[in-house]
C-alpha positions in Angstrom: -27.0 9.0 12.7 -26.5 12.3 14.6 -22.8 12.3 13.7 -23.7 11.8 10.0 -26.2 14.7 10.1 -23.7 17.0 11.8 -21.1 16.1 9.2 -23.4 16.7 6.3 -24.4 20.1 7.7 -20.7 21.1 8.0 -19.9 20.1 4.5 -23.0 21.9 3.1 -22.2 25.0 5.1 -18.6 24.9 3.7 -19.9 24.4 0.2 -22.3 27.3 0.5 -19.6 29.5 1.9 -17.6 28.9 -1.3 -20.4 30.5 -3.3 -20.9 33.4 -0.9 -17.3 34.4 -0.4 -15.7 33.3 -3.6 -16.3 36.6 -5.5 -17.5 36.7 -9.1 -14.2 36.7 -10.9 -13.4 33.4 -12.4 -9.9 32.4 -13.4 -9.4 29.8 -16.1 -5.8 29.2 -17.2 -6.1 25.5 -17.4 -3.1 23.2 -17.5 -3.2 19.5 -17.8 0.1 17.9 -16.8 0.8 14.2 -17.4 2.8 12.3 -14.8 3.6 8.8 -13.8 6.2 6.2 -14.3 7.0 3.1 -16.3 8.1 0.2 -14.0 9.3 -3.3 -14.5 9.4 -5.7 -11.5 11.3 -9.0 -11.6 10.8 -11.1 -8.4 12.2 -14.4 -7.2 10.7 -15.9 -4.0 11.4 -19.0 -2.0 7.7 -19.4 -1.0 4.4 -18.7 -2.6 3.0 -15.1 -2.6 -0.7 -14.5 -2.2 -0.8 -12.6 -5.5 2.3 -13.6 -7.4 3.4 -10.3 -8.8 3.0 -8.8 -5.4 2.5 -10.1 -1.9 0.0 -9.5 0.9 0.6 -12.8 2.8 2.4 -16.1 2.3 0.7 -19.2 1.0 1.6 -22.9 1.0 4.4 -23.3 -1.6 3.5 -26.9 -2.3 6.3 -28.8 -4.0 7.8 -25.6 -5.5 11.5 -25.0 -5.1 11.0 -21.3 -5.8 8.9 -19.0 -8.0 9.9 -16.3 -10.5 7.5 -13.4 -11.5 8.0 -10.5 -13.9 5.5 -7.8 -14.6 5.0 -4.2 -15.9 1.6 -3.8 -14.3 2.6 -1.3 -11.7 3.2 1.2 -14.5 1.3 4.3 -13.6 -0.3 7.1 -15.7 -1.9 10.2 -14.4 -3.2 13.7 -15.3 -2.9 16.6 -12.9 -5.4 19.4 -13.8 -5.2 22.9 -12.5 -6.0 26.5 -13.5 -9.6 26.8 -12.4 -10.5 29.3 -9.7 -13.1 31.6 -8.3 -12.1 34.4 -5.9 -9.5 33.1 -3.4 -10.4 29.5 -4.1 -8.6 27.3 -6.5 -9.9 24.1 -8.0 -7.6 21.2 -9.1 -8.2 17.6 -10.1 -6.4 14.4 -10.7 -7.0 11.2 -12.6 -4.7 8.2 -12.2 -4.6 4.6 -13.3 -2.3 1.6 -13.2 -2.6 -1.8 -14.8 -3.5 -4.2 -12.0 -7.1 -4.4 -13.2 -6.9 -8.0 -14.2 -6.5 -9.6 -17.7 -3.7 -11.8 -19.0 -0.2 -11.0 -17.9 0.8 -9.6 -21.3 -2.7 -8.0 -21.8 -3.3 -6.2 -18.5 -6.4 -4.2 -17.9 -6.2 -0.7 -16.4 -7.5 0.1 -12.9 -8.7 3.5 -11.7 -6.7 4.6 -8.7 -7.7 8.3 -8.3 -10.4 10.5 -9.8 -11.1 13.5 -7.7 -11.4 17.3 -7.6 -10.3 19.6 -4.8 -11.4 23.2 -4.0 -9.1 25.0 -1.6 -8.2 28.5 -0.3 -5.0 27.1 1.4 -6.6 26.4 4.8 -10.1 25.0 3.9 -10.1 22.1 1.4 -13.0 20.1 0.1 -12.3 16.9 -1.8 -14.9 15.1 -3.9 -14.2 11.8 -5.9 -12.1 8.7 -5.4 -8.8 9.0 -3.5 -7.1 7.8 -0.3 -8.9 7.2 3.0 -8.5 9.8 5.7 -7.4 7.2 8.3 -3.8 6.0 8.5 -2.4 8.4 5.9 1.2 7.1 5.9 2.7 4.6 3.4 6.2 3.1 3.7 8.3 3.2 0.5 8.2 -0.4 -0.6 9.0 -1.6 -4.1 6.4 -4.3 -3.5 3.1 -2.9 -4.9 1.1 -3.1 -1.6 2.7 -0.8 1.0 2.6 -3.3 3.8 -1.1 -3.8 3.4 -2.3 -6.9 5.2 0.9 -6.6 7.3 0.5 -3.6 9.6 -0.7 -0.8 7.3 -4.4 0.0 6.6 -6.1 2.6 4.4 -7.0 2.3 0.7 -9.0 4.3 -1.9 -12.7 4.7 -2.3 -15.4 7.3 -3.4 -15.8 10.1 -0.9 -16.7 13.7 0.0 -14.5 15.2 2.7 -13.6 18.5 4.3 -10.3 19.6 5.9 -9.4 22.6 7.9 -5.8 23.7 8.8 -5.0 26.0 11.7 -1.7 27.6 12.2 -0.4 28.4 15.7 3.1 29.8 15.5 5.3 27.3 13.9 2.8 24.5 14.5 0.0 23.3 12.1 -3.1 21.6 13.3 -5.5 19.7 11.0 -9.1 18.6 11.5 -10.5 16.4 8.7 -13.8 14.4 8.2 -15.8 12.9 5.4 -18.4 10.5 4.2 -17.3 7.5 2.1 -18.7 4.7 0.0 -19.2 1.6 2.1 -17.7 -1.4 0.3 -18.8 -4.6 1.9 -19.6 -7.3 -0.7 -22.9 -9.2 -1.0 -22.7 -11.8 1.7 -26.4 -12.7 1.5 -26.2 -13.1 -2.3 -29.4 -11.1 -2.9 -27.9 -9.0 -5.7 -27.7 -5.9 -3.5 -24.3 -4.8 -2.2 -24.5 -5.0 1.6 -22.8 -1.6 2.2 -25.3 0.1 -0.2 -28.2 -1.7 1.5 -27.3 -0.1 4.8 -28.4 3.3 3.5 -25.6 4.9 5.5 -22.1 6.0 4.4 -18.9 5.2 6.2 -17.7 8.1 8.3 -13.9 8.8 8.7 -12.1 11.5 10.7 -8.7 12.6 11.8 -7.1 15.1 14.1 -3.4 15.9 13.7 -0.7 18.3 14.7 2.7 19.1 13.0 5.3 20.6 15.3 8.6 22.3 14.3 11.7 20.8 16.0 14.0 23.5 14.7 15.7 23.7 11.3 14.1 21.3 8.8 13.1 18.8 11.6 9.4 18.3 12.4 7.1 15.9 14.3 3.6 15.0 13.1 1.1 13.1 15.3 -2.3 12.0 14.3 -5.3 10.2 15.6 -7.9 8.8 13.2 -10.9 6.5 13.1 -13.9 5.4 11.1 -17.4 3.8 11.5 -19.5 2.1 8.9 -22.1 -0.6 8.6 -23.6 -3.1 6.2 -27.0 -4.8 6.0 -27.8 -8.3 4.9 -29.0 -11.6 6.5 -27.0 -10.2 9.4 -26.0 -6.6 10.0 -22.3 -5.9 10.5 -20.3 -2.9 11.5 -16.8 -1.8 10.7 -14.7 0.5 12.9 -11.2 1.5 13.7 -9.1 3.6 16.1 -5.6 4.5 14.8 -2.5 6.6 15.5 0.1 7.8 13.1 3.6 9.2 13.7 6.0 10.9 11.3 9.4 12.2 12.5 11.4 14.2 10.0 14.9 14.7 11.3 16.2 16.3 8.1 15.4 16.3 4.4 17.5 13.1 4.1 16.1 11.0 7.0 12.6 10.3 8.4 10.9 7.7 10.6 7.2 6.8 10.2 4.9 4.5 12.1 1.2 3.6 12.5 -0.9 1.6 14.8 -4.5 0.4 14.2 -7.2 -1.6 16.0 -10.6 -2.4 14.9 -12.9 -4.9 13.2 -14.2 -5.7 9.7 -11.2 -4.1 8.0 -10.8 -6.3 5.0 -11.7 -3.5 2.5 -9.2 -1.3 4.3 -6.5 -4.0 3.9 -6.6 -4.9 7.6 -7.2 -8.2 9.3 -4.9 -9.7 6.6 -7.6 -8.8 4.1 -10.3 -10.6 6.1 -13.6 -8.8 7.0 -16.2 -11.2 8.1 -16.1 -14.9 9.2 -19.4 -16.0 7.6 -19.8 -19.4 9.4 -19.4 -17.6 12.8 -21.4 -14.5 11.7 -18.8 -12.3 13.3 -16.6 -9.4 12.2 -12.9 -10.2 12.2 -11.3 -8.2 15.0 -7.6 -7.3 14.5 -4.8 -5.0 15.5 -1.4 -4.2 14.0 1.3 -1.7 13.3 4.3 -0.8 11.1 7.4 1.2 11.5 9.7 2.3 8.7 12.9 4.5 8.3 13.9 6.2 5.1 17.2 7.8 4.5 19.3 9.2 1.6 22.8 7.8 1.8 23.9 10.1 -1.0 22.1 12.3 -3.6 21.8 9.2 -5.8 21.2 6.5 -3.2 18.1 6.0 -1.0 17.6 3.3 1.6 14.4 2.2 3.4 13.8 -0.5 6.0 10.6 -1.5 7.8 8.7 -4.0 9.8 4.9 -4.7 9.9 2.5 -7.0 11.7 -1.2 -7.7 11.5 -2.7 -9.9 14.2 -6.4 -10.9 13.9 -8.2 -12.2 17.0 -8.3 -16.0 16.8 -11.7 -16.1 18.4 -13.2 -14.4 15.2 -11.6 -16.9 12.8 -12.2 -20.5 11.8 -9.7 -23.2 11.1 -7.5 -22.2 8.2 -8.1 -18.5 8.7 -5.0 -16.2 8.4 -4.2 -15.7 12.1 -1.0 -13.6 12.0 1.1 -11.9 9.3 4.5 -10.3 9.8 7.1 -9.0 7.4 10.3 -7.0 7.4 11.8 -5.4 4.3 14.8 -3.4 3.2 15.5 -1.7 -0.2 18.0 0.4 -2.0 17.1 2.7 -4.9 19.8 4.1 -7.1 19.2 7.1 -9.3 20.9 6.7 -12.6 19.6 10.1 -13.6 16.8 12.5 -12.4 14.2 10.2 -14.0 15.7 6.7 -14.2 16.0 4.6 -11.0 17.0 1.0 -10.3 15.9 -0.7 -7.0 16.5 -3.9 -5.1 14.3 -5.0 -2.3 14.6 -8.0 0.1 11.6 -8.9 2.2 10.7 -11.8 4.5 7.1 -12.8 5.0 5.6 -15.3 7.6 1.9 -16.0 7.8 0.3 -18.2 10.5 -2.9 -20.1 9.8 -5.3 -21.0 12.6 -4.8 -24.6 13.7 -2.6 -25.0 10.6 0.9 -24.5 9.4 2.9 -21.3 9.2 4.1 -20.4 5.7 7.1 -18.3 4.8 8.5 -16.5 1.7 11.8 -14.7 1.1 11.4 -12.4 -1.8 14.0 -10.6 -3.9 12.7 -7.9 -6.1 14.5 -5.9 -8.8 12.7 -2.8 -10.2 13.5 -0.5 -13.1 11.7 2.8 -13.1 11.4 5.7 -15.5 9.5 8.6 -13.9 8.0 11.6 -15.8 
């Protein structure tokens, strides 16, 4: 509780500082810029993906000789809003949706991805609304909708209030970031009150990072992050993680990224192969994992990405049939037909082990057509 109090005090002081030092001259030259893309995905797989149109893990294919999926649900629409300001501070906002909100395949419902505002003077930034977690900020460039979630990458989106401070030291940049987040835990005791809300305590996230120049356009970014939250029901549970991220940019045309995580009760962060709590054992699912990915431009019109990821829950926190290990490797090529039109092909192999059960595999071939704006 002391950490939460200190964090709230810091955020309140920062917010008060905005009013004291902002000055009394408001600037309002508001612009609203639409952005997004239209995307069609056509997928053939030899196994059975967890979610059909996209995959988090491999299921039992049954008697199937192969499955074919086609969807436009990843089509994304957003509004970037800017032009508000007071003194040296600028205020911006973003609203973004896609169409993975359920519904029939040809009558998809929209889903809110981002809805947040930011107030910044370039070094101090306050973010309020729904957007990405602080922890594990890197995402590999997969054509598959989830970016190795459930297979080595954690971090999702949720309501939050966070503060970030950047410090320059020569050619290096250091970042300290922390915030309070909505705890999303489900209602495991079925009393009609969400267990995360019942805890009366938000989830805390934080990250410390440094970005170092390696000469020219090359740079190295290293970060350490973590979180802590709890839920309250028939039994109280906690969720925590300790993570590291690595981003090596060798040139504007080539970079390598990697993350490692370890923690428990990470289902809503897409860790533990999307498993949070083993209710019959009344324990949190403990897990660890990592991913590594390389991205390169082979030419101005051709980009290639490859990667590998693995999520390995602790068998002692699972019951028979639980997802015990999930691993995947992927490779894709994206061709730019013009500045806005791209065509991509991705091959990925997935293997998921089930505790005291069979291992299931799926080889997926995905073709994507994208119009960005």
